[in-house]
N, CA, C and O atoms as CSV, one atom per row, in Angstrom:
chain,resi,resn,atom,element,x,y,z
A,1,MET,N,N,47.994,74.143,-24.581
A,1,MET,CA,C,47.465,75.150,-23.679
A,1,MET,C,C,47.357,74.639,-22.240
A,1,MET,O,O,47.546,75.394,-21.286
A,2,SER,N,N,47.049,73.350,-22.102
A,2,SER,CA,C,46.826,72.809,-20.761
A,2,SER,C,C,48.103,72.333,-20.102
A,2,SER,O,O,48.159,72.188,-18.880
A,3,GLY,N,N,49.133,72.089,-20.904
A,3,GLY,CA,C,50.357,71.526,-20.353
A,3,GLY,C,C,50.276,70.018,-20.174
A,3,GLY,O,O,51.173,69.407,-19.593
A,4,VAL,N,N,49.209,69.423,-20.669
A,4,VAL,CA,C,49.008,67.976,-20.566
A,4,VAL,C,C,49.420,67.346,-21.893
A,4,VAL,O,O,49.075,67.861,-22.957
A,5,TRP,N,N,50.147,66.248,-21.840
A,5,TRP,CA,C,50.618,65.574,-23.051
A,5,TRP,C,C,49.439,65.082,-23.881
A,5,TRP,O,O,48.408,64.687,-23.336
A,6,GLN,N,N,49.595,65.108,-25.189
A,6,GLN,CA,C,48.557,64.641,-26.110
A,6,GLN,C,C,48.190,63.185,-25.830
A,6,GLN,O,O,47.020,62.812,-25.921
A,7,GLU,N,N,49.166,62.375,-25.496
A,7,GLU,CA,C,48.905,60.967,-25.180
A,7,GLU,C,C,47.950,60.832,-23.993
A,7,GLU,O,O,47.057,59.985,-23.997
A,8,THR,N,N,48.149,61.674,-22.983
A,8,THR,CA,C,47.279,61.652,-21.804
A,8,THR,C,C,45.872,62.079,-22.177
A,8,THR,O,O,44.899,61.474,-21.728
A,9,ILE,N,N,45.756,63.115,-22.991
A,9,ILE,CA,C,44.437,63.580,-23.431
A,9,ILE,C,C,43.727,62.480,-24.211
A,9,ILE,O,O,42.528,62.265,-24.031
A,10,SER,N,N,44.446,61.797,-25.059
A,10,SER,CA,C,43.870,60.698,-25.837
A,10,SER,C,C,43.359,59.586,-24.925
A,10,SER,O,O,42.282,59.039,-25.165
A,11,LYS,N,N,44.111,59.247,-23.890
A,11,LYS,CA,C,43.683,58.210,-22.949
A,11,LYS,C,C,42.406,58.628,-22.227
A,11,LYS,O,O,41.512,57.808,-22.016
A,12,ILE,N,N,42.321,59.898,-21.848
A,12,ILE,CA,C,41.123,60.404,-21.178
A,12,ILE,C,C,39.937,60.321,-22.129
A,12,ILE,O,O,38.856,59.879,-21.741
A,13,GLU,N,N,40.138,60.746,-23.376
A,13,GLU,CA,C,39.065,60.713,-24.370
A,13,GLU,C,C,38.571,59.301,-24.631
A,13,GLU,O,O,37.398,59.098,-24.945
A,14,ASN,N,N,39.462,58.322,-24.502
A,14,ASN,CA,C,39.093,56.935,-24.748
A,14,ASN,C,C,38.602,56.211,-23.506
A,14,ASN,O,O,38.318,55.015,-23.560
A,15,GLY,N,N,38.497,56.919,-22.387
A,15,GLY,CA,C,37.927,56.341,-21.178
A,15,GLY,C,C,38.868,55.533,-20.329
A,15,GLY,O,O,38.416,54.791,-19.457
A,16,SER,N,N,40.165,55.647,-20.548
A,16,SER,CA,C,41.119,54.928,-19.713
A,16,SER,C,C,41.085,55.490,-18.292
A,16,SER,O,O,40.991,56.703,-18.103
A,17,GLY,N,N,41.161,54.629,-17.320
A,17,GLY,CA,C,41.136,55.062,-15.930
A,17,GLY,C,C,42.495,55.530,-15.454
A,17,GLY,O,O,43.475,55.494,-16.198
A,18,GLY,N,N,42.544,55.963,-14.224
A,18,GLY,CA,C,43.806,56.320,-13.602
A,18,GLY,C,C,44.258,57.750,-13.817
A,18,GLY,O,O,45.403,58.085,-13.511
A,19,THR,N,N,43.388,58.600,-14.334
A,19,THR,CA,C,43.755,59.998,-14.558
A,19,THR,C,C,43.707,60.763,-13.240
A,19,THR,O,O,42.744,60.650,-12.482
A,20,LYS,N,N,44.733,61.526,-12.979
A,20,LYS,CA,C,44.772,62.326,-11.758
A,20,LYS,C,C,43.750,63.454,-11.853
A,20,LYS,O,O,43.530,64.033,-12.917
A,21,LEU,N,N,43.140,63.745,-10.726
A,21,LEU,CA,C,42.165,64.830,-10.662
A,21,LEU,C,C,42.804,66.158,-11.074
A,21,LEU,O,O,42.166,66.981,-11.731
A,22,GLU,N,N,44.044,66.360,-10.693
A,22,GLU,CA,C,44.775,67.580,-11.048
A,22,GLU,C,C,44.872,67.741,-12.567
A,22,GLU,O,O,44.749,68.849,-13.088
A,23,THR,N,N,45.092,66.629,-13.271
A,23,THR,CA,C,45.167,66.665,-14.730
A,23,THR,C,C,43.828,67.076,-15.332
A,23,THR,O,O,43.778,67.884,-16.260
A,24,LEU,N,N,42.752,66.519,-14.802
A,24,LEU,CA,C,41.423,66.896,-15.290
A,24,LEU,C,C,41.142,68.374,-15.045
A,24,LEU,O,O,40.575,69.052,-15.902
A,25,PHE,N,N,41.538,68.872,-13.881
A,25,PHE,CA,C,41.350,70.298,-13.587
A,25,PHE,C,C,42.146,71.171,-14.541
A,25,PHE,O,O,41.671,72.228,-14.958
A,26,ASP,N,N,43.355,70.740,-14.892
A,26,ASP,CA,C,44.171,71.491,-15.857
A,26,ASP,C,C,43.470,71.570,-17.211
A,26,ASP,O,O,43.446,72.626,-17.844
A,27,LEU,N,N,42.908,70.460,-17.646
A,27,LEU,CA,C,42.198,70.431,-18.924
A,27,LEU,C,C,40.938,71.291,-18.888
A,27,LEU,O,O,40.649,72.020,-19.837
A,28,ILE,N,N,40.205,71.203,-17.812
A,28,ILE,CA,C,38.983,71.997,-17.665
A,28,ILE,C,C,39.308,73.485,-17.694
A,28,ILE,O,O,38.600,74.268,-18.328
A,29,ALA,N,N,40.372,73.871,-17.013
A,29,ALA,CA,C,40.783,75.279,-17.002
A,29,ALA,C,C,41.212,75.737,-18.395
A,29,ALA,O,O,40.878,76.846,-18.811
A,30,ALA,N,N,41.951,74.890,-19.119
A,30,ALA,CA,C,42.418,75.241,-20.462
A,30,ALA,C,C,41.247,75.409,-21.430
A,30,ALA,O,O,41.320,76.192,-22.377
A,31,LEU,N,N,40.170,74.666,-21.181
A,31,LEU,CA,C,38.982,74.762,-22.031
A,31,LEU,C,C,38.029,75.859,-21.570
A,31,LEU,O,O,36.956,76.047,-22.144
A,32,ASP,N,N,38.433,76.578,-20.531
A,32,ASP,CA,C,37.623,77.659,-19.960
A,32,ASP,C,C,36.236,77.154,-19.540
A,32,ASP,O,O,35.213,77.788,-19.799
A,33,LEU,N,N,36.244,75.982,-18.880
A,33,LEU,CA,C,35.014,75.387,-18.377
A,33,LEU,C,C,34.965,75.485,-16.865
A,33,LEU,O,O,35.957,75.818,-16.218
A,34,GLU,N,N,33.815,75.196,-16.318
A,34,GLU,CA,C,33.607,75.278,-14.878
A,34,GLU,C,C,32.902,74.010,-14.405
A,34,GLU,O,O,32.031,73.483,-15.096
A,35,ILE,N,N,33.278,73.529,-13.236
A,35,ILE,CA,C,32.626,72.371,-12.633
A,35,ILE,C,C,31.766,72.860,-11.475
A,35,ILE,O,O,32.197,73.674,-10.659
A,36,THR,N,N,30.543,72.346,-11.423
A,36,THR,CA,C,29.657,72.660,-10.317
A,36,THR,C,C,29.314,71.357,-9.617
A,36,THR,O,O,28.871,70.399,-10.251
A,37,VAL,N,N,29.518,71.325,-8.315
A,37,VAL,CA,C,29.201,70.141,-7.527
A,37,VAL,C,C,27.924,70.426,-6.755
A,37,VAL,O,O,27.834,71.402,-6.011
A,38,THR,N,N,26.936,69.556,-6.947
A,38,THR,CA,C,25.661,69.715,-6.253
A,38,THR,C,C,25.269,68.393,-5.605
A,38,THR,O,O,25.796,67.333,-5.942
A,39,GLU,N,N,24.353,68.483,-4.688
A,39,GLU,CA,C,23.853,67.295,-4.014
A,39,GLU,C,C,23.100,66.431,-5.016
A,39,GLU,O,O,22.368,66.939,-5.865
A,40,ARG,N,N,23.288,65.127,-4.908
A,40,ARG,CA,C,22.566,64.207,-5.782
A,40,ARG,C,C,21.087,64.229,-5.458
A,40,ARG,O,O,20.687,64.469,-4.319
A,41,SER,N,N,20.273,63.973,-6.486
A,41,SER,CA,C,18.839,63.862,-6.234
A,41,SER,C,C,18.588,62.579,-5.449
A,41,SER,O,O,19.326,61.604,-5.596
A,42,LYS,N,N,17.586,62.578,-4.646
A,42,LYS,CA,C,17.315,61.430,-3.774
A,42,LYS,C,C,16.831,60.229,-4.564
A,42,LYS,O,O,17.205,59.100,-4.244
A,43,GLY,N,N,16.022,60.432,-5.572
A,43,GLY,CA,C,15.529,59.327,-6.391
A,43,GLY,C,C,14.837,58.275,-5.558
A,43,GLY,O,O,14.317,58.576,-4.483
A,44,ILE,N,N,14.822,57.038,-6.040
A,44,ILE,CA,C,14.163,55.953,-5.329
A,44,ILE,C,C,15.167,54.895,-4.883
A,44,ILE,O,O,14.780,53.765,-4.586
A,45,SER,N,N,16.437,55.242,-4.833
A,45,SER,CA,C,17.473,54.303,-4.455
A,45,SER,C,C,17.324,53.866,-3.006
A,45,SER,O,O,17.096,54.688,-2.118
A,46,ASP,N,N,17.459,52.542,-2.772
A,46,ASP,CA,C,17.394,52.012,-1.420
A,46,ASP,C,C,18.749,51.872,-0.752
A,46,ASP,O,O,18.851,51.846,0.475
A,47,GLY,N,N,19.789,51.783,-1.572
A,47,GLY,CA,C,21.103,51.567,-0.991
A,47,GLY,C,C,22.204,52.179,-1.822
A,47,GLY,O,O,21.982,52.600,-2.957
A,48,LEU,N,N,23.379,52.226,-1.259
A,48,LEU,CA,C,24.539,52.795,-1.914
A,48,LEU,C,C,24.851,52.073,-3.226
A,48,LEU,O,O,25.316,52.689,-4.185
A,49,GLU,N,N,24.594,50.773,-3.259
A,49,GLU,CA,C,24.881,49.997,-4.473
A,49,GLU,C,C,24.072,50.490,-5.660
A,49,GLU,O,O,24.530,50.400,-6.799
A,50,ASP,N,N,22.872,51.011,-5.409
A,50,ASP,CA,C,22.000,51.468,-6.485
A,50,ASP,C,C,22.455,52.775,-7.102
A,50,ASP,O,O,22.074,53.090,-8.229
A,51,ILE,N,N,23.260,53.538,-6.388
A,51,ILE,CA,C,23.718,54.826,-6.893
A,51,ILE,C,C,24.737,54.610,-7.996
A,51,ILE,O,O,24.739,55.338,-8.989
A,52,PHE,N,N,25.600,53.624,-7.836
A,52,PHE,CA,C,26.669,53.377,-8.781
A,52,PHE,C,C,26.319,52.219,-9.661
A,52,PHE,O,O,27.103,51.848,-10.535
């Protein structure tokens, strides 16, 4: 349904890096899902290193 090869889907499911954003969008669309981007909560982080 997504037009993405099964091998690619398997790599994504197993956490392999290097997946193109376009591929993820294709999969999300095929699953009839939606992505919402919101501002991160401020939390108690002092620096950028603490976010990741």
